[in-house]
C-alpha positions in Angstrom: 25.1 58.6 -11.3 25.5 60.4 -8.0 23.2 63.1 -6.5 25.7 65.8 -7.5 26.2 64.6 -11.1 22.5 64.1 -11.6 21.7 67.6 -10.4 24.2 69.2 -12.7 23.4 67.3 -15.9 21.9 69.2 -18.8 20.7 67.3 -21.9 18.4 69.9 -23.5 18.4 73.5 -22.3 19.2 75.7 -19.4 18.5 79.2 -18.2 21.7 80.4 -16.6 19.9 83.2 -14.7 18.1 80.5 -12.8 21.3 78.7 -11.7 22.5 80.2 -8.4 26.4 80.3 -8.6 26.5 80.0 -4.7 24.4 76.9 -4.6 25.7 73.3 -4.0 23.3 71.1 -6.0 23.2 67.5 -4.8 25.4 68.2 -1.7 24.0 69.2 1.7 27.2 69.5 3.6 29.4 72.5 4.4 32.9 73.4 3.3 34.7 71.0 5.7 32.4 68.2 4.6 33.1 68.9 0.9 36.8 69.0 1.4 36.7 65.7 3.3 34.7 64.1 0.5 37.2 65.4 -2.1 40.0 63.8 -0.1 38.1 60.6 0.5 37.8 59.8 -3.2 41.5 60.0 -4.2 42.2 56.3 -4.1 39.1 55.4 -6.1 40.0 57.9 -8.8 43.6 56.9 -8.9 42.6 53.2 -9.2 40.3 53.7 -12.1 42.8 56.0 -13.9 45.5 53.3 -13.5 43.1 50.6 -14.8 42.4 52.8 -17.9 46.1 53.3 -18.5 46.9 49.6 -18.0 44.0 48.5 -20.3 45.4 50.5 -23.2 48.7 48.6 -23.0 46.7 45.5 -23.9 44.9 47.1 -26.8 42.1 49.0 -25.0 40.9 52.0 -27.0 39.0 54.0 -24.4 40.0 57.4 -23.0 38.3 60.3 -21.2 38.2 64.0 -22.0 37.4 66.5 -19.3 36.6 69.8 -21.0 36.4 72.9 -18.6 35.0 76.2 -19.7 34.3 79.3 -17.6 34.8 83.0 -17.2 38.1 84.4 -16.0 38.7 83.5 -12.2 36.0 80.8 -12.3 38.4 78.3 -10.9 39.8 76.4 -13.9 43.3 76.5 -12.4 42.0 75.1 -9.1 40.4 72.2 -10.9 43.7 71.4 -12.5 45.5 71.4 -9.2 43.0 69.9 -6.8 41.2 67.4 -9.1 43.4 66.5 -12.0 46.3 66.7 -9.5 44.9 63.6 -7.8 45.8 61.5 -10.9 49.2 60.0 -11.9 50.7 62.6 -14.2 51.9 59.9 -16.7 48.2 59.2 -17.5 47.1 62.8 -18.1 47.4 65.2 -21.0 46.5 68.9 -20.2 46.0 71.4 -22.9 45.3 75.1 -22.3 43.8 76.7 -25.4 44.8 80.3 -25.8 44.3 82.6 -28.8 45.0 80.7 -32.0 48.6 80.9 -33.3 49.4 82.0 -36.8 49.6 78.3 -37.9 46.3 77.4 -36.2 44.5 80.3 -37.9 45.4 78.7 -41.2 43.3 75.7 -40.4 39.7 74.9 -39.5 38.8 75.8 -35.9 38.6 72.1 -35.0 42.1 71.3 -36.3 43.9 72.2 -33.1 41.3 70.4 -31.0 41.7 67.2 -33.0 45.4 67.2 -32.5 45.0 67.5 -28.7 42.5 64.7 -28.2 43.6 62.0 -25.7 45.1 58.8 -26.9 43.8 55.4 -25.6 44.4 55.0 -21.9 44.8 58.7 -21.2 42.7 61.3 -19.5 42.7 64.5 -21.5 42.0 67.8 -19.9 41.0 70.9 -21.9 41.4 74.3 -20.2 39.0 76.0 -22.6 38.2 74.3 -25.9 36.5 74.5 -29.3 33.7 76.3 -27.6 35.8 79.5 -27.5 35.0 79.7 -31.3 31.3 80.2 -30.5 31.7 82.2 -27.3 34.4 84.9 -27.7 33.8 84.9 -31.4 30.1 85.6 -30.9 30.7 88.3 -28.2 33.6 90.1 -29.9 32.2 89.4 -33.5 35.5 87.7 -34.6 33.5 85.6 -37.0 30.3 86.2 -39.0 27.0 85.2 -37.3 26.2 82.7 -40.1 29.6 81.0 -39.5 29.0 80.7 -35.8 25.6 79.2 -36.4 27.2 76.6 -38.6 29.8 75.8 -35.9 27.2 74.6 -33.4 26.2 71.8 -35.8 29.8 71.0 -36.5 30.6 70.7 -32.8 27.7 68.3 -32.3 28.9 66.1 -35.1 32.5 66.3 -33.9 31.6 65.3 -30.4 29.6 62.4 -31.8 32.6 61.2 -33.8 35.0 61.3 -30.9 32.5 59.3 -28.8 32.5 56.7 -31.6 36.3 56.5 -31.2 36.0 55.6 -27.6 36.5 59.0 -26.0 34.2 59.7 -23.1 33.5 63.4 -23.0 32.8 65.4 -19.9 31.7 69.0 -20.6 31.8 71.5 -17.7 30.9 75.1 -17.4 32.2 76.7 -14.1 29.3 79.1 -13.4 30.6 82.0 -11.3 28.7 85.2 -10.3 29.5 88.7 -11.5 30.1 89.7 -7.8 32.4 86.8 -7.0 34.5 87.4 -10.1 34.8 91.0 -9.1 36.0 90.0 -5.6 38.6 87.5 -7.0 39.9 90.1 -9.5 40.2 92.7 -6.7 42.1 90.1 -4.6 44.6 89.7 -7.4 45.2 93.4 -7.4 45.5 93.7 -3.6 47.9 90.8 -3.1 51.4 91.1 -4.5 51.7 87.3 -4.6 48.7 87.2 -7.0 49.7 90.1 -9.3 51.1 87.6 -11.8 47.6 86.1 -12.3 46.0 89.4 -13.1 45.4 90.4 -16.7 44.0 93.9 -17.6 42.1 92.2 -20.4 40.0 90.4 -17.8 38.3 93.7 -16.9 37.7 94.4 -20.6 35.9 91.0 -20.9 34.0 91.6 -17.7 32.4 94.6 -19.4 30.7 92.1 -21.7 29.4 89.9 -18.9 25.7 89.8 -20.1 26.8 89.0 -23.7 29.0 86.1 -22.4 26.2 84.7 -20.3 23.9 84.8 -23.4 26.7 83.2 -25.5 27.2 80.4 -23.0 23.5 79.8 -22.8 23.0 79.5 -26.5 26.1 77.3 -26.9 24.9 74.9 -24.2 21.4 74.7 -25.5 22.5 74.1 -29.0 25.0 71.3 -28.2 23.7 69.5 -25.1 22.5 66.0 -25.9 21.8 62.9 -23.9 25.0 61.3 -25.1 27.0 64.5 -24.7 25.5 66.5 -21.8 26.7 69.7 -20.4 27.2 70.2 -16.6 26.7 73.7 -15.3 28.7 73.7 -12.0 28.0 76.6 -9.5 31.5 77.9 -8.8 31.3 80.7 -6.2 32.3 78.1 -3.7 35.6 76.7 -4.9 35.4 73.6 -2.7 32.1 72.6 -4.2 33.2 73.2 -7.8 36.2 70.9 -7.2 34.1 68.2 -5.6 31.5 68.4 -8.4 34.1 68.1 -11.2 35.8 65.2 -9.4 32.5 63.4 -9.1 31.9 64.0 -12.8 35.3 62.6 -13.7 34.8 59.6 -11.4 31.4 58.9 -12.9 32.9 59.0 -16.4 35.6 56.5 -15.5 33.1 54.2 -13.8 31.0 54.1 -17.0 34.1 53.3 -19.1 34.7 50.5 -16.5 38.4 49.8 -17.4 39.6 46.3 -16.4 43.1 45.1 -15.5 44.5 43.3 -18.6 45.1 39.6 -18.4 48.8 38.5 -18.4 50.1 37.4 -21.8 52.6 35.1 -20.2 52.6 32.0 -17.9 52.2 33.6 -14.4 52.8 30.4 -12.5 55.8 29.5 -14.6 57.4 33.0 -14.2 56.8 32.8 -10.4 58.7 29.5 -10.2 61.6 30.9 -12.2 61.8 33.9 -9.9 61.7 31.9 -6.7 64.3 29.5 -8.1 66.8 32.4 -8.3 66.4 33.2 -4.6 66.6 36.5 -2.9 62.8 37.0 -2.7 60.5 37.0 0.4 59.2 33.6 1.6 56.0 32.6 -0.1 52.9 33.6 1.9 50.7 30.9 3.6 47.7 29.5 1.8 44.7 31.8 2.0 42.6 29.2 3.8 45.2 28.8 6.6 45.6 32.5 6.8 41.9 33.0 7.2 41.7 30.4 9.9 44.6 31.9 11.8 43.1 35.4 11.3 39.8 34.2 12.8 41.5 32.7 15.8 43.5 35.8 16.3 40.3 37.9 16.2 38.8 35.6 18.9 41.8 35.9 21.1 41.9 39.7 20.5 38.3 39.9 21.6 39.0 38.1 24.8 42.2 40.1 25.4 40.4 43.5 25.1 37.2 42.6 26.8 38.0 44.7 29.8 41.1 46.8 28.8 40.3 49.7 31.1 39.8 47.6 34.2 43.0 45.6 33.5 44.9 48.9 33.0 43.6 50.3 36.3 44.5 47.1 38.2 48.0 47.1 36.8 48.6 50.7 37.8 47.2 50.1 41.3 49.5 47.0 41.7 52.6 48.9 40.5 51.8 51.8 42.9 51.4 49.4 45.8 54.6 47.7 45.0 56.6 51.0 44.8 55.1 52.1 48.1 56.2 48.9 49.8 59.7 49.1 48.3 60.0 52.7 49.6 59.1 51.7 53.1 61.6 48.8 53.1 64.4 51.2 52.0 63.4 53.7 54.7 63.6 51.0 57.4 66.9 49.8 56.1 68.4 53.3 56.3 67.0 53.8 59.8 68.7 50.6 61.0 72.0 51.6 59.4 71.8 55.0 61.1 71.0 53.3 64.5 73.9 50.9 64.1 76.3 53.7 63.2 75.2 55.7 66.3 75.8 52.7 68.7 79.3 52.0 67.2 80.2 55.6 67.6 
């Protein structure tokens, strides 16, 4: 658990009005620091993801599901590019849930969610999720209030069941302010290269802002548990939201703790067979010898660089003196040749 993930975790209830969308819980640095931290964790995230994928090839049944919710313009797309984009694509399944299709409407609201769950070894990413059925359905009254109340309980049970199947769930709400959303929507209208991202329906939904905040708060409070917590991520600062979600994903993978699978063949025997055919690099030296040589080299290097600046200055001074001496010799030689030519003339 890091300072960031600990600060964002909600296991009981939350008052969204008390969460400042411009804050950076658990992180004291500025934008440049956050971007540097995001870049610094790439290798660790990639390593754990590859371990998860490899473990499944040996029968491992664990997987991770990152579920991202948020109002329009809250930065879900940026999470996909800058966080999920750090992972090997072959180990990721991304599903963006839009309005249900005609086929999906014939089934229970969890039917399409079940079909998109990540298989062992995979990291599944949901851009929106089953929570849409208790968010927009509540605000727009697409479903009766009694049915929505029932869904909260069904969601809790569903999430408990998928955890039993080995799926580590990470639930995220990107919490953007009303003002920041307005600024981002306006930018989409003012910049031709962003017109494609604008949807007139976003303004319609913006008119129900308070209702959506209430719907989110109720959904979080009804479904947050110690074994399936929510994480409310302040999202006015895109760089912080990306760093926070990356930390949450990294934490989930560390908890799963995937291990490299043991070889199911004779490694030494296969190595001998390969070497016998030739065309491979020479075998490396024994580790003990390599360590000894490395230690000696370190000692020699320490002596060699003890006074690098002084040695460099001496070398330059010597070269300059030599060049000056050579120039004088050439000048004397030319003078003698000129004097000799004058006498012979």
